N, C-alpha and C positions, 0 to 999 in steps of 0.2 A: 184829754186824759180819759183812760178807760178804767173801769172797776172790774176786777176778776175775783170771784168768790170760789174758794175751793172747799168742797164738802169732804170732811174726814169723819169716819166712824159714826155716821148717821146724824148726830146732833151737834157736831162740832164743825164750825166754819172758820176759815181764815180768809181775810180779804187783802187784796193787793191793788196798788195803783200801778197802772202801766202807762208809760209815756215813751213812745217809740220802742226801743229795745230794752229800756230800763224798767225793771219790775221790783217794786219795793212793798213790803208788807205794811199794813196799818199798824201802828204801834200804840201801846197804852202809855200811861204816865211814868212807867218804869223802863221805857224803851224796849219792851219785849212785845212780840207779835200779839195783837189783840185777838182774842177768841170770841166767837159769837155762838149762841145756842139756836138761832133760827135765821132764816133769810129775812124775815120781817125785822129782826133786831139789826141786821146789817143795813137794811133799807132805811130804817129810822136814824141810825148813826150817821149815814152818808147823805141824808136828805138835803142838807145845806151846802154840800160841796158841788163843784161844777164838773161832773163827769158827762162825757158824751154817750157812753154806753156802759152796760153792765152785763156780765156773762157769768154763768155757773159752770164750774169744772167739777165733774164727779166721775168716780170709777164705774165701770160697767158691773153688772150683776156677777159676771164670771170672776172678775178681779176681786170683788167683795167676798165671794165664797171660796175661791180657790187660791187666791194670792197671785202675785206677779213679781217678775224681776223689773227693774227700772227700764230695761230695754223693751220689755213686753207689755208695758202698761197700755191699756186700751181705754183711755178716758174719753168721755163725751163732753162737749161744750154746748151749752144751751144759752141762747140770747135771752136776757130778761128785759122786757120792755118797760124799764123804769124811767128812763131819761129821754 
């Protein structure tokens, strides 16, 4: 299982579990997507789970400043060497 972390608005992160083609968000006790304030917070929350890899998905600087359409999104994916 893989862990994908998506960076939103600078200090808001969502985390997803990816198994094959299935992507599901980590949920809180109200069954809503859990938000994190830092990568370290995600790492601590997921430290006991068995993930094979972790990646960070974030928008490019151009997308952050100028905006984008869904079809034009230029995200970068960075491997995090956590596991």
